[in-house]
Steps between C-alpha positions, in 0.01 A plus 500: 500500500779744585671440167180581309506856632873545439457596135668194351452476120258225383751249369737521796280400793631142530861617472442763770325250727779244466764769555323626811469148645864422422603818681295409807647148510852637456445739792379216723802286413731793564354553848538131583859486380613817677316472831354158568779270382781652712279493809397139439859398428606643835201367692503149351817422692316538830386169649151632579436643151323199344264430788412861585512675162524273197227245577244746642553749215476224239180372658343847499597553136354160405172575683464840331573346159242226564240757607563718193478195274169395655369857478588530132339165427183620676516277808555774759 
């Protein structure tokens, strides 16, 4: 919807949409590589990391993904 009002010429909508999405994905990857990975690399050496951070965070992510999948399929 936002791209429709941006004044993109008729034949370039798909190109603009793909370019926008690629830029968003690139930004997310950049944040992960510059912030998250160094922190995780340092924290993963701690003996409590897996039981207190890794497994609970992974479980929460899996539950949210399952909920979103069910919602998009019309079950929630």
